[in-house]
A tleap script that builds the chain and sets N, CA, C and O, in Angstrom:
source leaprc.protein.ff14SB
mol = sequence {
  NMET PRO PHE ALA ASP PHE ILE MET ASN PHE
  GLN ALA LEU ASP LEU PRO SER PRO ASP ASP
  VAL VAL GLN SER ARG ALA ILE ARG SER GLU
  GLN GLY LEU CYS VAL PHE PHE THR PHE LEU
  GLN ASP MET ASP LEU PRO PRO HIE SER HIE
  GLY PRO GLN TRP GLY THR VAL VAL GLU GLY
  GLU ILE ALA PHE THR ILE GLY GLY GLU THR
  ARG ARG TYR GLY PRO GLY ASP SER TYR ASP
  ILE GLY ALA GLY VAL GLU HIE GLY ALA ARG
  ILE ARG ALA GLY THR ARG VAL ILE ASP VAL
  PHE SER GLU PRO ASP ARG TYR PRO LEU CARG
}
set mol.1.N position { 46.068 44.247 -31.742 }
set mol.1.CA position { 47.119 43.760 -30.627 }
set mol.1.C position { 46.563 44.573 -29.763 }
set mol.1.O position { 45.954 45.600 -30.059 }
set mol.2.N position { 46.847 43.923 -28.088 }
set mol.2.CA position { 46.365 44.473 -26.980 }
set mol.2.C position { 47.383 45.627 -26.621 }
set mol.2.O position { 48.535 45.594 -27.054 }
set mol.3.N position { 46.873 46.746 -25.737 }
set mol.3.CA position { 48.316 47.426 -25.107 }
set mol.3.C position { 48.927 46.617 -24.724 }
set mol.3.O position { 48.680 45.420 -24.570 }
set mol.4.N position { 50.073 47.395 -24.472 }
set mol.4.CA position { 50.842 46.686 -23.358 }
set mol.4.C position { 50.851 46.664 -21.825 }
set mol.4.O position { 50.657 47.612 -21.066 }
set mol.5.N position { 51.121 45.363 -21.524 }
set mol.5.CA position { 50.909 45.129 -19.924 }
set mol.5.C position { 51.385 47.009 -18.835 }
set mol.5.O position { 50.729 47.388 -17.865 }
set mol.6.N position { 52.029 47.411 -19.144 }
set mol.6.CA position { 52.405 48.693 -18.741 }
set mol.6.C position { 51.770 49.394 -18.631 }
set mol.6.O position { 51.698 50.078 -17.610 }
set mol.7.N position { 50.930 49.542 -19.786 }
set mol.7.CA position { 50.383 50.532 -19.880 }
set mol.7.C position { 48.610 50.428 -19.091 }
set mol.7.O position { 47.874 51.270 -18.577 }
set mol.8.N position { 48.490 48.879 -19.362 }
set mol.8.CA position { 47.070 47.993 -18.442 }
set mol.8.C position { 47.040 48.358 -17.174 }
set mol.8.O position { 45.944 48.234 -16.628 }
set mol.9.N position { 48.099 48.859 -16.400 }
set mol.9.CA position { 48.802 49.268 -15.165 }
set mol.9.C position { 48.610 50.681 -15.448 }
set mol.9.O position { 49.813 50.869 -15.624 }
set mol.10.N position { 48.092 51.866 -15.645 }
set mol.10.CA position { 47.822 52.833 -15.678 }
set mol.10.C position { 46.428 52.678 -14.791 }
set mol.10.O position { 45.824 51.655 -14.469 }
set mol.11.N position { 46.143 54.066 -14.516 }
set mol.11.CA position { 44.837 54.295 -13.337 }
set mol.11.C position { 43.778 54.124 -14.455 }
set mol.11.O position { 44.118 54.860 -15.381 }
set mol.12.N position { 42.859 53.589 -14.697 }
set mol.12.CA position { 41.564 53.989 -15.360 }
set mol.12.C position { 40.788 55.053 -15.155 }
set mol.12.O position { 40.836 55.654 -14.082 }
set mol.13.N position { 40.203 55.320 -15.870 }
set mol.13.CA position { 39.155 56.648 -15.743 }
set mol.13.C position { 37.761 56.039 -15.295 }
set mol.13.O position { 37.405 54.870 -15.442 }
set mol.14.N position { 36.688 57.597 -14.430 }
set mol.14.CA position { 35.804 57.027 -14.231 }
set mol.14.C position { 34.774 57.564 -15.377 }
set mol.14.O position { 34.418 58.742 -15.366 }
set mol.15.N position { 34.307 56.638 -16.375 }
set mol.15.CA position { 33.629 57.004 -17.247 }
set mol.15.C position { 32.109 56.767 -17.206 }
set mol.15.O position { 31.567 56.096 -16.328 }
set mol.16.N position { 31.537 57.297 -18.099 }
set mol.16.CA position { 29.780 57.559 -18.140 }
set mol.16.C position { 29.237 55.445 -18.531 }
set mol.16.O position { 28.277 54.717 -18.278 }
set mol.17.N position { 30.644 55.318 -19.279 }
set mol.17.CA position { 30.471 53.680 -20.113 }
set mol.17.C position { 30.612 52.857 -19.071 }
set mol.17.O position { 31.577 53.234 -18.405 }
set mol.18.N position { 30.012 51.738 -18.536 }
set mol.18.CA position { 30.354 50.445 -18.108 }
set mol.18.C position { 31.904 50.194 -18.493 }
set mol.18.O position { 32.467 50.733 -19.446 }
set mol.19.N position { 32.511 49.267 -17.571 }
set mol.19.CA position { 33.395 48.530 -18.142 }
set mol.19.C position { 33.257 47.656 -19.181 }
set mol.19.O position { 33.983 47.777 -20.168 }
set mol.20.N position { 32.199 46.549 -19.090 }
set mol.20.CA position { 31.967 45.792 -19.890 }
set mol.20.C position { 31.767 46.365 -21.258 }
set mol.20.O position { 31.333 45.635 -22.150 }
set mol.21.N position { 32.024 47.491 -21.463 }
set mol.21.CA position { 31.397 48.211 -22.714 }
set mol.21.C position { 32.838 48.880 -23.107 }
set mol.21.O position { 33.265 48.459 -24.182 }
set mol.22.N position { 33.586 49.740 -22.517 }
set mol.22.CA position { 35.047 50.711 -22.361 }
set mol.22.C position { 35.663 50.276 -21.470 }
set mol.22.O position { 35.159 50.194 -20.350 }
set mol.23.N position { 36.910 49.884 -21.727 }
set mol.23.CA position { 38.133 50.083 -21.155 }
set mol.23.C position { 38.588 51.086 -21.510 }
set mol.23.O position { 38.421 51.623 -22.604 }
set mol.24.N position { 39.619 51.683 -20.054 }
set mol.24.CA position { 40.503 53.040 -20.242 }
set mol.24.C position { 41.743 53.025 -19.522 }
set mol.24.O position { 41.686 52.727 -18.329 }
set mol.25.N position { 42.607 53.233 -19.922 }
set mol.25.CA position { 43.576 53.689 -18.592 }
set mol.25.C position { 44.647 54.625 -19.252 }
set mol.25.O position { 45.094 54.370 -20.371 }
set mol.26.N position { 45.150 56.008 -18.329 }
set mol.26.CA position { 45.378 57.312 -18.807 }
set mol.26.C position { 46.693 57.632 -17.859 }
set mol.26.O position { 47.131 57.251 -16.774 }
set mol.27.N position { 47.009 58.415 -18.745 }
set mol.27.CA position { 47.783 59.544 -17.938 }
set mol.27.C position { 47.521 60.589 -17.937 }
set mol.27.O position { 46.806 60.852 -18.904 }
set mol.28.N position { 47.817 61.788 -17.043 }
set mol.28.CA position { 47.386 63.003 -16.585 }
set mol.28.C position { 48.972 63.718 -15.918 }
set mol.28.O position { 49.784 63.537 -15.010 }
set mol.29.N position { 48.734 64.512 -16.955 }
set mol.29.CA position { 49.844 65.776 -16.660 }
set mol.29.C position { 49.198 67.200 -16.550 }
set mol.29.O position { 47.989 67.154 -16.779 }
set mol.30.N position { 49.571 68.185 -16.324 }
set mol.30.CA position { 49.255 69.688 -16.171 }
set mol.30.C position { 48.962 70.208 -17.438 }
set mol.30.O position { 48.155 71.131 -17.333 }
set mol.31.N position { 49.333 69.958 -18.717 }
set mol.31.CA position { 49.187 69.923 -19.702 }
set mol.31.C position { 48.359 69.056 -20.667 }
set mol.31.O position { 48.430 69.180 -21.890 }
set mol.32.N position { 47.584 68.188 -20.047 }
set mol.32.CA position { 46.686 67.553 -20.970 }
set mol.32.C position { 46.444 66.438 -20.319 }
set mol.32.O position { 47.184 66.305 -19.345 }
set mol.33.N position { 45.299 65.141 -20.570 }
set mol.33.CA position { 45.461 63.583 -20.402 }
set mol.33.C position { 45.764 63.014 -21.822 }
set mol.33.O position { 45.450 63.563 -22.878 }
set mol.34.N position { 46.540 61.616 -21.659 }
set mol.34.CA position { 46.578 60.716 -22.573 }
set mol.34.C position { 45.459 59.319 -22.239 }
set mol.34.O position { 45.604 58.770 -21.147 }
set mol.35.N position { 44.756 58.973 -22.854 }
set mol.35.CA position { 43.825 58.109 -22.790 }
set mol.35.C position { 43.828 56.674 -23.747 }
set mol.35.O position { 43.466 56.704 -24.923 }
set mol.36.N position { 44.207 55.643 -23.190 }
set mol.36.CA position { 44.424 54.503 -23.812 }
set mol.36.C position { 43.209 53.930 -24.077 }
set mol.36.O position { 42.976 53.386 -22.997 }
set mol.37.N position { 42.005 53.617 -24.998 }
set mol.37.CA position { 40.733 53.264 -24.885 }
set mol.37.C position { 40.800 51.887 -25.530 }
set mol.37.O position { 41.631 51.698 -26.418 }
set mol.38.N position { 39.837 50.740 -25.076 }
set mol.38.CA position { 39.513 49.439 -25.932 }
set mol.38.C position { 38.142 49.619 -25.569 }
set mol.38.O position { 37.485 50.030 -24.612 }
set mol.39.N position { 37.941 49.061 -26.931 }
set mol.39.CA position { 36.196 49.063 -27.104 }
set mol.39.C position { 35.313 47.525 -26.941 }
set mol.39.O position { 34.837 46.985 -27.939 }
set mol.40.N position { 35.180 46.941 -25.596 }
set mol.40.CA position { 34.618 45.636 -25.679 }
set mol.40.C position { 33.331 45.438 -26.439 }
set mol.40.O position { 33.047 44.419 -27.068 }
set mol.41.N position { 32.621 46.457 -26.326 }
set mol.41.CA position { 31.276 46.318 -27.921 }
set mol.41.C position { 31.092 47.429 -28.096 }
set mol.41.O position { 31.387 48.452 -27.478 }
set mol.42.N position { 30.279 47.091 -29.503 }
set mol.42.CA position { 29.758 48.386 -29.828 }
set mol.42.C position { 29.373 49.409 -29.153 }
set mol.42.O position { 28.898 49.188 -28.039 }
set mol.43.N position { 29.483 51.011 -29.707 }
set mol.43.CA position { 28.928 51.857 -28.706 }
set mol.43.C position { 28.744 53.270 -29.570 }
set mol.43.O position { 29.694 53.764 -30.177 }
set mol.44.N position { 27.565 53.799 -29.558 }
set mol.44.CA position { 27.351 54.947 -30.044 }
set mol.44.C position { 28.250 55.937 -28.945 }
set mol.44.O position { 28.429 55.460 -27.824 }
set mol.45.N position { 28.702 57.027 -29.183 }
set mol.45.CA position { 29.329 58.383 -28.402 }
set mol.45.C position { 28.179 59.664 -28.683 }
set mol.45.O position { 28.715 60.549 -29.350 }
set mol.46.N position { 27.108 59.894 -28.427 }
set mol.46.CA position { 26.492 61.051 -28.657 }
set mol.46.C position { 27.114 62.212 -28.939 }
set mol.46.O position { 28.313 62.315 -28.681 }
set mol.47.N position { 26.392 63.294 -29.525 }
set mol.47.CA position { 27.247 64.373 -29.886 }
set mol.47.C position { 27.828 65.221 -28.856 }
set mol.47.O position { 26.951 65.532 -28.051 }
set mol.48.N position { 28.998 65.732 -28.557 }
set mol.48.CA position { 29.148 67.024 -27.709 }
set mol.48.C position { 30.135 67.463 -28.301 }
set mol.48.O position { 30.581 67.045 -29.370 }
set mol.49.N position { 30.601 68.456 -27.560 }
set mol.49.CA position { 32.163 68.813 -27.478 }
set mol.49.C position { 32.708 69.554 -26.194 }
set mol.49.O position { 32.173 69.932 -25.151 }
set mol.50.N position { 34.014 69.606 -26.706 }
set mol.50.CA position { 34.746 70.146 -25.013 }
set mol.50.C position { 36.250 70.612 -26.028 }
set mol.50.O position { 36.209 70.790 -27.246 }
set mol.51.N position { 37.442 70.731 -25.203 }
set mol.51.CA position { 38.608 71.533 -25.628 }
set mol.51.C position { 38.778 70.594 -26.800 }
set mol.51.O position { 37.919 69.848 -27.268 }
set mol.52.N position { 40.403 70.803 -27.314 }
set mol.52.CA position { 40.710 70.422 -28.221 }
set mol.52.C position { 41.257 68.899 -28.017 }
set mol.52.O position { 41.971 68.612 -27.056 }
set mol.53.N position { 40.862 67.942 -29.008 }
set mol.53.CA position { 41.349 66.524 -28.509 }
set mol.53.C position { 41.883 65.876 -29.853 }
set mol.53.O position { 41.212 66.043 -30.872 }
set mol.54.N position { 43.161 65.081 -29.909 }
set mol.54.CA position { 43.662 64.429 -31.024 }
set mol.54.C position { 43.477 63.055 -31.183 }
set mol.54.O position { 42.868 62.971 -30.116 }
set mol.55.N position { 43.474 61.922 -31.585 }
set mol.55.CA position { 43.237 60.948 -31.638 }
set mol.55.C position { 44.128 60.164 -32.187 }
set mol.55.O position { 45.108 60.793 -32.585 }
set mol.56.N position { 44.194 58.395 -32.464 }
set mol.56.CA position { 44.674 57.516 -33.461 }
set mol.56.C position { 44.060 56.106 -33.093 }
set mol.56.O position { 44.097 55.526 -32.008 }
set mol.57.N position { 43.456 55.688 -34.349 }
set mol.57.CA position { 43.090 54.738 -34.225 }
set mol.57.C position { 44.453 53.220 -34.010 }
set mol.57.O position { 45.260 52.951 -34.900 }
set mol.58.N position { 44.406 52.762 -33.194 }
set mol.58.CA position { 44.966 51.563 -33.226 }
set mol.58.C position { 45.036 50.615 -33.887 }
set mol.58.O position { 45.938 50.119 -34.563 }
set mol.59.N position { 43.555 50.233 -33.577 }
set mol.59.CA position { 42.928 48.891 -34.824 }
set mol.59.C position { 41.429 48.903 -34.409 }
set mol.59.O position { 40.846 49.416 -33.454 }
set mol.60.N position { 41.173 48.444 -35.059 }
set mol.60.CA position { 39.535 48.616 -35.528 }
set mol.60.C position { 38.695 49.506 -36.463 }
set mol.60.O position { 39.139 49.594 -37.607 }
set mol.61.N position { 37.725 50.086 -36.228 }
set mol.61.CA position { 37.197 51.330 -36.940 }
set mol.61.C position { 36.201 52.357 -36.385 }
set mol.61.O position { 35.167 51.988 -35.827 }
set mol.62.N position { 36.552 53.777 -36.560 }
set mol.62.CA position { 35.522 54.431 -36.112 }
set mol.62.C position { 34.693 55.572 -36.683 }
set mol.62.O position { 35.202 56.644 -37.010 }
set mol.63.N position { 33.198 55.257 -36.807 }
set mol.63.CA position { 32.496 56.785 -37.739 }
set mol.63.C position { 32.536 57.335 -36.913 }
set mol.63.O position { 31.860 57.121 -35.906 }
set mol.64.N position { 33.518 58.424 -37.091 }
set mol.64.CA position { 33.453 59.870 -36.796 }
set mol.64.C position { 32.341 60.873 -37.659 }
set mol.64.O position { 32.433 61.064 -38.872 }
set mol.65.N position { 31.220 61.501 -36.736 }
set mol.65.CA position { 31.131 62.399 -37.000 }
set mol.65.C position { 31.723 64.383 -36.616 }
set mol.65.O position { 31.241 65.114 -35.751 }
set mol.66.N position { 32.415 64.595 -37.223 }
set mol.66.CA position { 33.162 66.153 -36.608 }
set mol.66.C position { 32.811 66.955 -37.396 }
set mol.66.O position { 32.934 66.819 -38.614 }
set mol.67.N position { 32.184 68.176 -36.675 }
set mol.67.CA position { 31.648 69.196 -37.188 }
set mol.67.C position { 30.552 69.218 -38.432 }
set mol.67.O position { 30.384 70.136 -39.235 }
set mol.68.N position { 29.586 67.470 -38.340 }
set mol.68.CA position { 28.810 67.467 -39.255 }
set mol.68.C position { 29.028 66.668 -40.458 }
set mol.68.O position { 28.177 66.242 -41.238 }
set mol.69.N position { 30.860 66.470 -40.506 }
set mol.69.CA position { 31.342 65.609 -41.575 }
set mol.69.C position { 31.413 64.280 -41.089 }
set mol.69.O position { 31.727 64.167 -39.904 }
set mol.70.N position { 31.177 63.177 -41.782 }
set mol.70.CA position { 31.257 61.857 -41.411 }
set mol.70.C position { 32.403 61.555 -42.271 }
set mol.70.O position { 32.641 61.980 -43.402 }
set mol.71.N position { 33.248 60.532 -41.342 }
set mol.71.CA position { 34.624 59.857 -42.342 }
set mol.71.C position { 34.970 58.464 -41.266 }
set mol.71.O position { 34.885 58.407 -40.039 }
set mol.72.N position { 35.288 57.655 -42.030 }
set mol.72.CA position { 35.327 56.051 -41.149 }
set mol.72.C position { 36.849 56.041 -40.989 }
set mol.72.O position { 37.370 55.744 -42.064 }
set mol.73.N position { 37.601 56.229 -40.172 }
set mol.73.CA position { 38.611 56.065 -38.904 }
set mol.73.C position { 39.245 54.543 -38.777 }
set mol.73.O position { 38.846 53.922 -37.792 }
set mol.74.N position { 40.352 53.733 -39.801 }
set mol.74.CA position { 40.654 52.705 -39.270 }
set mol.74.C position { 41.902 52.865 -39.013 }
set mol.74.O position { 42.353 53.987 -39.245 }
set mol.75.N position { 43.197 51.410 -38.255 }
set mol.75.CA position { 44.037 51.138 -38.359 }
set mol.75.C position { 45.093 52.179 -38.703 }
set mol.75.O position { 45.392 52.178 -39.897 }
set mol.76.N position { 45.694 53.019 -37.985 }
set mol.76.CA position { 47.107 54.154 -38.227 }
set mol.76.C position { 46.204 55.824 -38.499 }
set mol.76.O position { 46.744 56.893 -38.216 }
set mol.77.N position { 44.930 55.731 -39.027 }
set mol.77.CA position { 44.212 56.853 -39.145 }
set mol.77.C position { 44.195 57.760 -37.902 }
set mol.77.O position { 44.058 57.267 -36.783 }
set mol.78.N position { 44.339 59.150 -38.102 }
set mol.78.CA position { 44.206 60.094 -36.785 }
set mol.78.C position { 43.143 61.360 -37.082 }
set mol.78.O position { 42.867 61.830 -38.185 }
set mol.79.N position { 42.711 61.706 -35.975 }
set mol.79.CA position { 41.421 62.762 -36.119 }
set mol.79.C position { 42.009 63.657 -35.082 }
set mol.79.O position { 42.588 63.161 -34.115 }
set mol.80.N position { 41.861 65.354 -35.269 }
set mol.80.CA position { 42.156 66.363 -34.807 }
set mol.80.C position { 40.816 66.822 -34.587 }
set mol.80.O position { 40.101 66.873 -35.588 }
set mol.81.N position { 40.282 67.199 -33.390 }
set mol.81.CA position { 39.232 68.095 -33.411 }
set mol.81.C position { 39.191 68.945 -32.542 }
set mol.81.O position { 39.104 68.691 -31.340 }
set mol.82.N position { 39.258 70.213 -33.104 }
set mol.82.CA position { 39.001 71.465 -32.121 }
set mol.82.C position { 38.623 71.913 -31.029 }
set mol.82.O position { 37.943 70.993 -30.574 }
set mol.83.N position { 38.618 72.728 -30.307 }
set mol.83.CA position { 38.119 73.096 -29.372 }
set mol.83.C position { 36.657 73.451 -29.512 }
set mol.83.O position { 36.579 74.574 -30.011 }
set mol.84.N position { 35.417 72.909 -29.256 }
set mol.84.CA position { 33.990 73.285 -29.470 }
set mol.84.C position { 33.640 72.777 -30.344 }
set mol.84.O position { 32.423 72.875 -30.497 }
set mol.85.N position { 34.377 71.980 -31.394 }
set mol.85.CA position { 33.381 71.164 -32.339 }
set mol.85.C position { 33.091 70.160 -32.135 }
set mol.85.O position { 33.817 69.204 -31.865 }
set mol.86.N position { 31.609 70.224 -32.261 }
set mol.86.CA position { 30.550 69.437 -31.685 }
set mol.86.C position { 30.928 67.402 -32.689 }
set mol.86.O position { 31.024 67.160 -33.892 }
set mol.87.N position { 30.991 66.777 -31.902 }
set mol.87.CA position { 31.432 65.458 -32.797 }
set mol.87.C position { 30.814 64.213 -31.798 }
set mol.87.O position { 30.596 64.307 -30.590 }
set mol.88.N position { 30.605 63.049 -32.649 }
set mol.88.CA position { 29.752 62.069 -32.369 }
set mol.88.C position { 30.427 61.043 -33.121 }
set mol.88.O position { 30.708 61.119 -34.317 }
set mol.89.N position { 30.748 59.766 -32.100 }
set mol.89.CA position { 31.023 58.335 -32.986 }
set mol.89.C position { 30.343 57.248 -32.760 }
set mol.89.O position { 29.611 56.980 -31.808 }
set mol.90.N position { 30.796 56.234 -34.274 }
set mol.90.CA position { 29.753 54.911 -33.825 }
set mol.90.C position { 31.088 54.066 -33.679 }
set mol.90.O position { 32.014 54.314 -34.451 }
set mol.91.N position { 31.200 53.225 -32.863 }
set mol.91.CA position { 32.822 52.988 -32.706 }
set mol.91.C position { 32.535 51.311 -32.631 }
set mol.91.O position { 31.698 50.895 -31.829 }
set mol.92.N position { 33.421 50.196 -33.685 }
set mol.92.CA position { 32.868 48.859 -33.553 }
set mol.92.C position { 33.803 48.804 -32.265 }
set mol.92.O position { 34.652 49.597 -31.857 }
set mol.93.N position { 33.206 47.213 -31.620 }
set mol.93.CA position { 33.699 46.177 -30.681 }
set mol.93.C position { 34.802 45.800 -31.124 }
set mol.93.O position { 34.836 45.141 -32.163 }
set mol.94.N position { 36.283 46.223 -30.247 }
set mol.94.CA position { 37.718 45.583 -30.999 }
set mol.94.C position { 38.531 46.626 -31.092 }
set mol.94.O position { 39.753 46.621 -31.240 }
set mol.95.N position { 37.526 47.857 -30.965 }
set mol.95.CA position { 38.484 48.725 -31.410 }
set mol.95.C position { 39.680 49.350 -30.084 }
set mol.95.O position { 39.786 49.017 -28.903 }
set mol.96.N position { 40.229 50.077 -30.677 }
set mol.96.CA position { 41.644 50.616 -29.370 }
set mol.96.C position { 41.853 51.696 -29.984 }
set mol.96.O position { 41.979 51.742 -31.208 }
set mol.97.N position { 41.912 52.621 -29.282 }
set mol.97.CA position { 42.443 54.327 -29.755 }
set mol.97.C position { 43.106 55.046 -28.729 }
set mol.97.O position { 42.736 55.075 -27.556 }
set mol.98.N position { 44.193 55.684 -29.244 }
set mol.98.CA position { 44.953 56.620 -28.030 }
set mol.98.C position { 44.060 58.045 -28.276 }
set mol.98.O position { 44.197 58.540 -29.395 }
set mol.99.N position { 43.286 58.645 -27.462 }
set mol.99.CA position { 43.344 59.884 -27.219 }
set mol.99.C position { 44.048 60.615 -26.305 }
set mol.99.O position { 44.520 60.254 -25.227 }
set mol.100.N position { 44.079 62.083 -27.047 }
set mol.100.CA position { 44.887 63.006 -26.542 }
set mol.100.C position { 44.291 63.651 -26.159 }
set mol.100.O position { 44.266 64.414 -27.125 }
set mol.101.N position { 43.393 64.298 -25.147 }
set mol.101.CA position { 42.910 65.702 -24.390 }
set mol.101.C position { 43.540 66.979 -24.169 }
set mol.101.O position { 44.654 67.059 -23.650 }
set mol.102.N position { 42.860 67.999 -24.548 }
set mol.102.CA position { 43.796 69.398 -23.728 }
set mol.102.C position { 43.482 69.640 -22.588 }
set mol.102.O position { 44.118 70.573 -22.098 }
set mol.103.N position { 42.418 68.968 -21.664 }
set mol.103.CA position { 41.959 69.445 -20.699 }
set mol.103.C position { 42.478 68.146 -19.827 }
set mol.103.O position { 42.104 66.994 -20.048 }
set mol.104.N position { 43.443 68.550 -18.754 }
set mol.104.CA position { 44.014 67.445 -17.644 }
set mol.104.C position { 42.670 66.569 -17.566 }
set mol.104.O position { 42.643 65.352 -17.752 }
set mol.105.N position { 41.481 67.425 -17.242 }
set mol.105.CA position { 40.374 66.881 -16.039 }
set mol.105.C position { 39.083 66.731 -16.767 }
set mol.105.O position { 37.950 66.941 -16.335 }
set mol.106.N position { 39.631 66.144 -18.496 }
set mol.106.CA position { 38.004 65.633 -18.826 }
set mol.106.C position { 37.413 64.957 -18.425 }
set mol.106.O position { 36.183 64.925 -18.450 }
set mol.107.N position { 38.734 63.647 -17.557 }
set mol.107.CA position { 37.811 62.882 -17.256 }
set mol.107.C position { 38.547 62.471 -15.888 }
set mol.107.O position { 39.770 62.334 -15.843 }
set mol.108.N position { 37.551 62.251 -14.567 }
set mol.108.CA position { 38.501 61.894 -13.597 }
set mol.108.C position { 39.095 60.463 -13.378 }
set mol.108.O position { 38.668 59.700 -14.245 }
set mol.109.N position { 39.803 59.958 -12.642 }
set mol.109.CA position { 40.721 58.796 -12.774 }
set mol.109.C position { 40.273 58.330 -11.148 }
set mol.109.O position { 40.230 58.879 -10.047 }
set mol.110.N position { 40.041 57.277 -11.594 }
set mol.110.CA position { 39.563 56.354 -10.774 }
set mol.110.C position { 40.117 55.992 -9.415 }
set mol.110.O position { 39.580 55.111 -8.744 }
savepdb mol mol.pdb
quit
């Protein structure tokens, strides 16, 4: 199920991946950044780390490696990544997730 039209009217992010691979819409506050991601193609997210992140899979599947442990996440599954914990993922085309980052400026808005 696509995200609601009003969500798709939120600002997009300036991401390192092209729009034909991943689409984004975001809400930013002083306390954090909430991002609605839609993955249009399979994507490998290389290992990296940053401040705390929490997310939930709305549709599709992610094979997430968090702190050296790999687990598959599907619709309704949530993940909680602590500050500085290395993580990377293999994300299937058609996956939609909502991610919340503690860092308001994790990604710049377009």
